[in-house]
SENU-398373 format. One record per residue (C-alpha): residue number from 1; y, z, x. Coordinates in steps of 0.5 Angstrom, whole numbers, plus 500, padded with zeros to 3 digits. Layout:
BEGIN
> pos:v:w:u
> NUM:Y:Z:X
...
END
This chain:
BEGIN
> pos:v:w:u
> 1:620:342:718
> 2:618:347:723
> 3:625:350:727
> 4:624:353:734
> 5:627:353:740
> 6:634:353:740
> 7:634:350:733
> 8:631:357:731
> 9:635:361:735
> 10:642:358:732
> 11:639:358:725
> 12:638:366:726
> 13:645:367:729
> 14:648:363:724
> 15:645:367:718
> 16:646:374:722
> 17:654:372:723
> 18:655:370:716
> 19:651:377:714
> 20:655:381:719
> 21:662:378:716
> 22:660:379:709
> 23:658:386:711
> 24:665:387:714
> 25:669:384:709
> 26:665:389:704
> 27:667:395:708
> 28:675:392:709
> 29:675:392:701
> 30:673:399:701
> 31:679:401:705
> 32:675:403:711
> 33:679:397:715
> 34:678:400:722
> 35:670:400:721
> 36:671:393:719
> 37:675:391:725
> 38:669:394:729
> 39:664:390:726
> 40:668:384:727
> 41:668:385:734
> 42:661:387:735
> 43:659:380:731
> 44:664:376:736
> 45:661:380:742
> 46:654:378:740
> 47:656:371:739
> 48:659:370:746
> 49:653:373:749
> 50:648:368:745
> 51:653:362:747
> 52:652:365:755
> 53:645:365:754
> 54:644:358:751
> 55:648:355:757
> 56:644:359:762
> 57:638:357:758
> 58:640:350:758
> 59:641:349:766
> 60:634:353:766
> 61:631:347:762
> 62:634:342:766
> 63:631:345:772
> 64:625:345:769
> 65:625:338:767
> 66:627:336:774
> 67:621:339:777
> 68:617:336:772
> 69:620:329:773
> 70:618:331:781
> 71:611:333:779
> 72:610:326:775
> 73:613:322:781
> 74:609:326:786
> 75:603:324:781
> 76:605:317:781
> 77:606:316:788
> 78:599:319:789
> 79:596:313:784
> 80:600:308:788
> 81:598:311:794
> 82:591:310:792
> 83:592:302:791
> 84:588:298:796
> 85:594:292:796
> 86:601:293:799
> 87:606:297:795
> 88:613:299:796
> 89:619:302:792
> 90:626:300:794
> 91:632:302:791
> 92:638:298:788
> 93:640:296:795
> 94:633:294:797
> 95:632:299:802
> 96:624:301:802
> 97:624:309:800
> 98:616:309:800
> 99:610:305:801
> 100:603:306:801
> 101:598:305:808
> 102:596:297:806
> 103:604:296:806
> 104:604:299:813
> 105:598:295:815
> 106:599:288:812
> 107:606:287:811
> 108:611:292:815
> 109:607:294:821
> 110:611:296:827
> 111:618:294:824
> 112:618:299:819
> 113:623:305:819
> 114:628:308:815
> 115:632:302:815
> 116:627:297:813
> 117:629:293:807
> 118:625:289:802
> 119:629:283:804
> 120:624:283:811
> 121:619:280:807
> 122:623:277:801
> 123:627:273:805
> 124:633:270:801
> 125:628:270:795
> 126:632:273:789
> 127:627:279:787
> 128:628:278:780
> 129:626:271:780
> 130:619:269:777
> 131:613:267:781
> 132:615:270:788
> 133:610:268:793
> 134:612:270:801
> 135:609:268:807
> 136:607:274:812
> 137:604:273:818
> 138:598:268:817
> 139:598:271:810
> 140:601:269:803
> 141:603:274:798
> 142:604:274:791
> 143:610:279:789
> 144:610:283:782
> 145:616:287:781
> 146:617:293:776
> 147:624:296:775
> 148:625:303:773
> 149:631:308:773
> 150:631:315:776
> 151:636:320:777
> 152:642:315:775
> 153:639:310:780
> 154:635:304:780
> 155:629:303:783
> 156:624:297:784
> 157:616:297:785
> 158:614:291:789
> 159:606:290:789
> 160:604:285:794
> 161:597:281:792
> 162:594:277:797
> 163:593:270:795
> 164:592:267:802
> 165:585:264:800
> 166:589:260:794
> 167:595:258:798
> 168:590:255:804
> 169:586:251:798
> 170:593:249:796
> 171:595:247:802
> 172:589:243:804
> 173:589:239:797
> 174:596:237:799
> 175:595:235:806
> 176:589:231:804
> 177:593:227:798
> 178:591:220:798
> 179:596:215:801
> 180:596:207:801
> 181:599:203:806
> 182:600:195:805
> 183:602:191:811
> 184:604:184:811
> 185:606:180:817
> 186:612:176:816
> 187:614:169:819
> 188:607:168:822
> 189:607:161:820
> 190:614:160:823
> 191:614:165:829
> 192:615:160:835
> 193:616:152:835
> 194:614:152:842
> 195:606:153:841
> 196:600:150:838
> 197:597:151:832
> 198:591:154:835
> 199:595:159:839
> 200:598:162:833
> 201:591:165:832
> 202:592:169:839
> 203:598:172:836
> 204:595:174:830
> 205:589:177:833
> 206:594:181:838
> 207:598:183:832
> 208:592:185:828
> 209:590:189:835
> 210:596:193:835
> 211:596:195:827
> 212:589:197:828
> 213:591:201:834
> 214:596:204:831
> 215:592:206:825
> 216:587:209:829
> 217:592:213:833
> 218:594:217:826
> 219:586:217:823
> 220:587:212:818
> 221:582:206:816
> 222:585:199:816
> 223:582:193:813
> 224:585:186:813
> 225:585:183:806
> 226:588:176:807
> 227:590:172:813
> 228:597:176:814
> 229:596:182:810
> 230:593:189:811
> 231:591:195:807
> 232:591:202:810
> 233:588:208:806
> 234:590:215:809
> 235:592:222:807
> 236:599:226:807
> 237:598:229:814
> 238:597:223:817
> 239:603:220:813
> 240:607:226:816
> 241:606:224:823
> 242:607:217:822
> 243:614:219:819
> 244:615:223:826
> 245:613:217:829
> 246:618:213:825
> 247:613:208:824
> 248:613:205:831
> 249:608:199:829
> 250:614:196:826
> 251:618:196:833
> 252:612:194:837
> 253:610:188:833
> 254:618:186:833
> 255:618:186:841
> 256:611:183:842
> 257:611:177:847
> 258:607:171:847
> 259:607:167:854
> 260:613:171:856
> 261:617:170:850
> 262:618:174:843
> 263:613:172:838
> 264:618:172:833
> 265:614:176:828
> 266:615:182:824
> 267:612:187:819
> 268:614:189:812
> 269:610:195:810
> 270:610:199:803
> 271:607:206:803
> 272:606:211:797
> 273:602:217:794
> 274:598:217:788
> 275:593:222:785
> 276:588:217:786
> 277:587:212:791
> 278:588:206:785
> 279:594:209:783
> 280:597:210:791
> 281:595:202:792
> 282:599:200:785
> 283:605:204:788
> 284:604:202:795
> 285:605:195:792
> 286:612:197:789
> 287:614:200:795
> 288:612:193:799
> 289:616:189:794
> 290:622:193:795
> 291:621:192:803
> 292:620:185:802
> 293:626:185:797
> 294:631:188:803
> 295:629:183:808
> 296:623:185:811
> 297:622:188:818
> 298:622:195:815
> 299:617:200:812
> 300:619:203:805
> 301:616:210:803
> 302:616:211:796
> 303:616:219:794
> 304:613:222:788
> 305:620:223:785
> 306:621:215:785
> 307:626:216:791
> 308:625:211:797
> 309:626:212:805
> 310:626:206:809
> 311:625:205:817
> 312:626:199:821
> 313:630:193:818
> 314:634:192:824
> 315:632:185:825
> 316:634:179:821
> 317:630:177:815
> 318:624:172:816
> 319:626:166:812
> 320:620:165:807
> 321:622:159:803
> 322:617:155:798
> 323:620:149:795
> 324:614:150:790
> 325:616:157:788
> 326:623:155:787
> 327:621:149:783
> 328:617:154:778
> 329:623:159:778
> 330:628:153:776
> 331:623:151:771
> 332:623:158:768
> 333:630:159:768
> 334:631:152:765
> 335:626:155:759
> 336:630:161:758
> 337:637:157:758
> 338:634:152:753
> 339:631:158:748
> 340:637:162:748
> 341:643:161:743
> 342:648:162:748
> 343:649:163:755
> 344:654:168:758
> 345:654:168:766
> 346:657:174:770
> 347:658:176:777
> 348:660:183:780
> 349:666:187:779
> 350:672:184:784
> 351:669:177:783
> 352:669:173:790
> 353:668:165:790
> 354:660:166:791
> 355:660:170:785
> 356:665:166:781
> 357:662:159:784
> 358:655:162:782
> 359:657:163:775
> 360:660:157:774
> 361:653:153:776
> 362:649:157:771
> 363:654:156:765
> 364:655:148:767
> 365:647:147:768
> 366:647:151:761
> 367:652:146:758
> 368:648:140:761
> 369:642:143:758
> 370:646:143:751
> 371:647:150:750
> 372:654:153:749
> 373:655:157:756
> 374:661:161:758
> 375:663:165:765
> 376:665:172:763
> 377:671:174:768
> 378:677:179:769
> 379:683:175:771
> 380:686:181:774
> 381:681:183:779
> 382:678:177:781
> 383:679:175:788
> 384:677:167:786
> 385:683:166:782
> 386:685:160:786
> 387:678:157:784
> 388:678:159:776
> 389:685:156:776
> 390:683:149:779
> 391:677:149:774
> 392:681:150:768
> 393:686:145:770
> 394:680:140:770
> 395:674:139:766
> 396:673:147:764
> 397:679:149:760
> 398:675:153:756
> 399:669:156:760
> 400:672:163:763
> 401:673:168:758
> 402:674:176:758
> 403:670:182:755
> 404:673:182:748
> 405:671:174:747
> 406:664:175:750
> 407:663:181:746
> 408:664:177:740
> 409:659:172:742
> 410:653:176:744
> 411:647:175:739
> 412:640:176:738
> 413:638:170:742
> 414:644:171:747
> 415:642:170:754
> 416:646:174:760
> 417:645:172:767
> 418:648:176:772
> 419:649:173:779
> 420:651:176:786
> 421:649:183:785
> 422:643:186:782
> 423:646:193:780
> 424:648:193:773
> 425:653:198:774
> 426:657:194:779
> 427:658:188:774
> 428:664:185:772
> 429:663:189:765
> 430:656:193:765
> 431:657:195:758
> 432:656:187:756
> 433:650:187:760
> 434:647:192:757
> 435:648:190:750
> 436:644:183:751
> 437:637:183:750
> 438:635:177:754
> 439:638:178:761
> 440:636:175:768
> 441:639:177:775
> 442:640:172:780
> 443:642:175:787
> 444:641:174:795
> 445:643:181:797
> 446:638:186:799
> 447:635:191:794
> 448:637:198:793
> 449:633:203:791
> 450:632:204:784
> 451:638:199:783
> 452:635:195:777
> 453:631:195:771
> 454:624:193:772
> 455:624:190:765
> 456:630:185:767
> 457:628:178:770
> 458:630:178:777
> 459:631:172:781
> 460:631:174:788
> 461:631:171:795
> 462:634:176:801
> 463:633:170:806
> 464:638:166:802
> 465:645:165:805
> 466:649:166:798
> 467:647:166:791
> 468:651:159:790
> 469:645:157:795
> 470:640:159:790
> 471:643:156:784
> 472:644:150:787
> 473:637:149:789
> 474:635:151:782
> 475:640:146:779
> 476:637:140:783
> 477:630:141:780
> 478:633:142:773
> 479:638:137:772
> 480:639:129:774
> 481:644:127:779
> 482:649:125:774
> 483:649:132:770
> 484:652:135:776
> 485:660:134:776
> 486:664:134:782
> 487:668:140:780
> 488:661:144:779
> 489:659:142:786
> 490:666:144:789
> 491:665:151:786
> 492:658:152:789
> 493:660:150:795
> 494:666:155:796
> 495:661:160:795
> 496:656:158:800
> 497:662:157:805
> 498:665:164:803
> 499:658:168:805
> 500:657:163:811
> 501:664:164:814
> 502:664:156:814
> 503:657:155:816
> 504:657:160:822
> 505:653:166:820
> 506:646:166:815
> 507:646:158:815
> 508:639:156:815
> 509:636:149:813
> 510:636:151:806
> 511:644:152:807
> 512:645:145:810
> 513:640:142:805
> 514:644:145:799
> 515:651:143:802
> 516:648:136:803
> 517:646:136:796
> 518:653:138:793
> 519:656:134:798
> 520:653:128:795
> 521:655:130:788
> 522:662:130:790
> 523:664:136:793
> 524:670:136:798
> 525:670:140:804
> 526:677:140:805
> 527:679:141:798
> 528:674:147:798
> 529:677:150:805
> 530:684:150:801
> 531:681:155:796
> 532:681:160:802
> 533:688:159:804
> 534:692:165:805
> 535:700:167:803
> 536:705:168:808
> 537:705:176:806
> 538:697:176:806
> 539:697:173:813
> 540:702:179:815
> 541:698:184:812
> 542:692:181:816
> 543:695:181:822
> 544:697:189:821
> 545:690:191:820
> 546:687:187:826
> 547:693:190:830
> 548:690:197:828
> 549:683:196:830
> 550:680:202:834
> 551:673:200:837
> 552:666:204:837
> 553:661:201:842
> 554:661:194:839
> 555:664:195:832
> 556:671:195:830
> 557:674:199:825
> 558:681:198:822
> 559:685:200:816
> 560:690:197:811
> 561:696:200:811
> 562:698:204:804
> 563:696:202:797
> 564:697:194:796
> 565:695:190:790
> 566:691:185:795
> 567:688:191:799
> 568:681:188:797
> 569:682:181:799
> 570:686:183:805
> 571:681:188:807
> 572:675:182:807
> 573:679:177:810
> 574:681:182:816
> 575:674:184:817
> 576:672:177:818
> 577:678:176:823
> 578:676:182:827
> 579:669:178:828
> 580:673:173:832
> 581:674:178:837
> 582:670:178:844
> 583:665:183:844
> 584:665:185:837
> 585:659:185:833
> 586:661:188:827
> 587:667:190:823
> 588:669:195:818
> 589:676:195:814
> 590:678:201:810
> 591:683:201:804
> 592:685:205:799
> 593:683:205:792
> 594:684:209:785
> 595:681:216:787
> 596:679:214:794
> 597:677:209:799
> 598:673:203:800
> 599:670:200:806
> 600:669:192:807
> 601:664:191:813
> 602:662:185:816
> 603:657:183:822
> 604:655:177:826
> 605:648:179:824
> 606:646:183:830
> 607:648:189:827
> 608:645:191:820
> 609:652:193:816
> 610:647:194:810
> 611:644:200:813
> 612:651:203:815
> 613:654:202:808
> 614:648:205:805
> 615:648:211:809
> 616:655:212:806
> 617:653:211:799
> 618:654:203:799
> 619:650:197:800
> 620:650:190:801
> 621:647:185:805
> 622:645:185:813
> 623:652:181:815
> 624:656:183:809
> 625:656:190:805
> 626:661:195:802
> 627:662:202:800
> 628:666:207:796
> 629:668:214:798
> 630:672:219:794
> 631:675:221:801
> 632:682:220:804
> 633:683:214:809
> 634:682:219:815
> 635:676:223:812
> 636:673:216:811
> 637:674:214:818
> 638:672:220:821
> 639:665:219:817
> 640:664:212:819
> 641:665:213:826
> 642:660:219:825
> 643:655:215:822
> 644:656:209:827
> 645:655:214:833
> 646:649:217:829
> 647:646:210:828
> 648:647:208:835
> 649:644:214:838
END
C-alpha cells in the first residue's frame, strides 16, 4: 500500500521521533544529561510544529473541499439549467432556492420571488408521495423528486414533466364513458279513474314527449322498448349535468296534469355506468330494480364502487299488484317449504306485531304443509309479548323458541325465513340467519342500498301495507280455508293493524282484501285491538313524551325522558299519538339506548320519513322508519332538526 499525504508525514514523524528519543537516551547513558535534555526539547518542538502544520493543512483541505463542492454544484446547476423542462431546487422548508428558465416561464411566472415555495404548485400534496400530478394553469405536470444533502441541509430537486396531452386524453376518455338509463312509467294503467281507456294514450304520448325533451336537453338518445319503458344511452358528462339538474324529469312527470287534474303517473329510473354499453345496460337494470324496490318515483344512480345515490322518492308508492304474480310466488314459497326438513321463521330485532305475526303465519303454514316449523324470538326484547303469550296459551305452546334451541335444529335442509326486514344484521339473531344454507326474505320495506345478499331469495313488495298482508296473500293460495286457524288469522291481523294504524294509513284494496280473508278465518277485531292495550305507566310516559314535543314546520320532535326499559315501545306509541295532532304530518321520538340514541319516525304519508332516517344512517318505510346514532339525546335532536331543515329547503 502506498503511504502518502498526512499518513506519509505521520509515518516519517513517528520514525524520526523514535530515532531522536533513542539517540537522546544513548546520550543520557554516556553521562551527558544536559545534551540529552536539549535533544528531548528539540524533539518536542518538532512534534508541536508538525501538529500545528497538520491543523492548518486540515482547515486548508476543508476549504478546498468546499470550493470543490461549490464548483461541482455550479456545474450541476449549469446542467439543470440547460434542461428544457421546468426544474427547481427547494430546501427542507420547501422554499425554492433555484430554478431554471422553463420553470419561471411555465410554472412560477410573475409569482416568483424570494419567498416562493414548492407548495405553490404542489398544493396540499406531500412531496414524498408517489405519482404526483399537479395542474398549473391549463397544463398538467407529473412531478419527480430527487432529494440530496449539502452543507448539513436537506434539499430536493423537483422535475416537472408536461403531461397535458395525456391528461386531456384521460379526461376525454372519462367524460365519454357510456351510461345506460332505464326509465319506467309507474301506475300508467291506474293513473286516473275518471278518464276513458282511449284517453290514456294521450297521457302516454305526453309523458313520452317529456322524456324525449329531457333526454335531448342533455344530448342523449332515447328509445321506447315497451309500452311503459324507455332506454337512454348517454355519456358521463351528460350524467353530471343530469345530477346537477337533480333529474328534474321525475318532478315534471309527477306534476303532469291532464284535463286540469294530476295525471297520477310517476317515473322509476335506474342509471349505471359500464366499460361497454352492454355492461352499462346490465348494471342499469340492477339500479332500476333498486328504484322499484324503494317504491318508485325516484332515480337510483349506481356508482362504479357499488354505492347508490337516490333522487326523488317523495310521493307515495304506485300500487303495482298482480294476483297472478302473487300466486306464482306463493307456489314457489310452498315448494321451498315442502323440500325442507324444518322451517325457522324469524323477524327483526325488537320484534313487533308485524314481525311476530308474519313469522307465525309462515310457521303455521309450514306445519299445515307437514313440515316442522318454529318462530325464533327474543322474549326479553320483543314488543309483541302479549301476542306471544296469547298464542302459547292456545294452539301453539311449542312454536316459540330461543336462539340456543334454534341453533340445534339447523341442518343441511333447514329453511330460514326472515320476515319484516331485508337487512340480515337487523334480524333477531343474525348468526342464525347466516348459518342456514337455504334462506328466504319476505319484506315490504323499501330496499336499502347493499342491504341484502343477492343470492338470498327475496319476496318483496314495497306497496304492501305490512309483511302480514303479503303472507296472508301467500297463505290464501297454498292452504285450504280449513287449514288456517283463528289464532293464525288473529296474529296476521295484528300485524296489519299495527302497520296501518288501524287501517288509517297505507290501506289499499289489497289491505282490506287480506283483512276480510282473515276475518272469514275467525280473526276478531276487538280481541286484536286488546293486544295493543297500554299499561297505566306506559300511558303516563306517553303523555310526558307528547308534552315535550317541539315543532319544525309540519314535523313534531319529542323525547322519552331518561332511560327506561319500555323506551322503544313508548317511543313508537308516542310517535303514533303525535300524528293525531292537527297540522302534524310527521313525528319523531328520540329515546336512549345502550351507547347512544334511537329515533322512531312516523308519517301520514305526505312526508317520506324513510328518506329522513336514511340521512341519519337508518331506514324503513315511507310512513314508518327509524335510525340509531351514537350521540347524546341533545346532539341527536340538533342533528335531526338540521336534517329536517336541509330536506325542507
